[in-house]
Residue, then its C-alpha position, 0 to 999 in steps of 0.5 A: x144466814x145460819x137458818x138459811x144454811x141449815x134449812x136449805x142444806x147447802x149450796x151443792x144441793x140447791x145449785x145445778x152442777x156447772x162443770x166447775x165442781x168435780x173437775x180436777x183443778x189442774x184441768x180447769x186451769x189448763x183449759x182457762x189458760x189455753x182459752x185466754x192465750x188464744x183470746x190474747x193471740x187473736x189480733x196477731x194471728x188473724x185479720x181485723x174482721x175476725x178481731x172485730x167479730x171477737x169483740x162482738x162475741x164478747x159483748x154479746x156474751x155479757x148480755x147473755x150472761x146477764x140473762x143467765x144470771x136471772x134464769x140460772x140462779x133465780x129461774x126467772x127467764x127474761x125476754x126483754x133484756x135487750x131493751x135494757x141494753x138499748x136504753x144504755x146504748x141510746x143514753x151513750x149515743x145521745x149524750x155523745x151527739x150532744x157533745x158530753x164528755x166521756x164520763x158524762x156519757x157513761x153516767x147518762x148510760x148508767x142512769x138510764x140503765x138503772x132507771x129501766x132496770x128498776x122499772x123492769x123490776x117493779x113490774x115483774x118482782x111479784x111474778x114468776x114462770x111464764x108470767x115473768x117472761x111475758x111481763x119482761x117481754x112487754x117491758x122490752x117492747x115498750x123500750x123498743x117502741x119508745x126508741x122507734x117512735x121518739x125520733x126527735x131524740x132517738x132518730x127513729x128507724x134511722x137510729x143515731x150514727x157517728x158515735x165514736x169510741x174513746x180515743x184510747x180504745x178507738x183502734x179495733x185491736x185495742x177495743x177488742x182487748x178492752x172488751x175482753x177485759x170487761x168480759x172477764x171482769x163481768x164473768x168473775x163478778x157474776x160468778x161471785x154473785x152466784x156463789x154469794x149468800x145472795x145467789x144462794x137465796x135466789x136458788x132457794x127461791x127458784x127451787x121453792x118460792x113458797x118455802x123461802x117466803x115461809x122462812x121470812x125472806x122478802x121474795x119481791x125484794x130479792x127479785x127486784x135486786x136480781x133484776x137491778x144487778x142483771x140489768x147493770x150488766x145488760x147496760x154494760x153490754x149495750x154500751x159495748x155494742x154501741x161502741x162496736x158498731x158506732x151506731x145504735x138503732x131500735x133493733x138493738x132492743x127489739x124482740x129478736x135481740x132479746x130472743x137471741x140472748x136467750x138462745x145463746x144462754x140455752x144453747x151454751x148451757x143454762x146456769x153454766x159459767x162459760x155457757x153464755x160465751x159458747x152460745x154467743x160465739x155460735x150464734x154470732x158466727x152463724x149470723x155473721x159468717x155463715x150468712x155470707x155463704x148460706x141464705x137460710x142461716x136462720x134454719x141452721x141456727x134453729x135446727x142446731x137449737x132444737x138438736x141441743x134441746x133434744x140431745x143436750x138439754x143442759x146445753x153444749x157446755x153441760x153436755x160436754x161435761x157429761x160426756x167427759x164424766x162418762x168417758x172418765x167413768x168408763x176409763x176408771x170403771x166407776x161411771x159417774x152418776x148422771x145429773x138429773x135436772x130438778x123438776x119445778x116444784x108445785x107452789x100449790 
């Protein structure tokens, strides 16, 4: 560990600024308190439709956060995570239809999540860059193909319906609070993983894989472990999404679902803590609310994504933090030095 700290300098050098460092602690606490108060008050100030929408946003944000963990810390962009979520969702749905107890349903979902995550890790742990992306895309499409073709178990294109939430969280408002608590726990867990020695090694691999290999770190093992951790949170999201809809179909694990999770990450802010939530909120609101008033909602989403890439390459959260830093610099007369993202280093 000492050699890692000495050779890779320190965590501040390897990790991109996510907006959490460098901002006054009081301001951060106020923002967190306001957002948490608004989230807790949502069931009391709006209708059941928007509360259900809040549950969907939080569950989708967990899936986006699992993608963000790989892409932000490890530089490993996955286009197949929806397949892992679908595996967990189908495990839960099938065992529920078979009459299993709740603990057994969750155990089946966990087992399938770990199995599929391990398969993802085994086929991708020795790849990087576009090759990692394509391998995860192929693995995700295999999950989609199995869900679509194995109709005797999965129901095929018709899916599995009639899945009931546990009685304790059956009402829409209690389910919302349950999803909110799970989202907060997942976010804190991912944040601690990112700031742990394991996350430090992942960022070292992201910045220079050859250098980390020369230092003796087992690159493939770290990538496999990262996929397992990320897949676990994707499985949690899959269970919550199935409980939310009380239905599961192959669309949960198709390419579009994986692409949307990646769009949420890039739109919100790659490598940021709150980016997945912001991206999920924007995408879900456009999909569910704007689509009822405007047929070409996908055009709006695409235009917003392109504008974000061009004018806010660090995502909306990163762009907001840069704007706040610029305003603070103008007011104090000491403009903050702009953060320039690192270019990927050549492994040649």
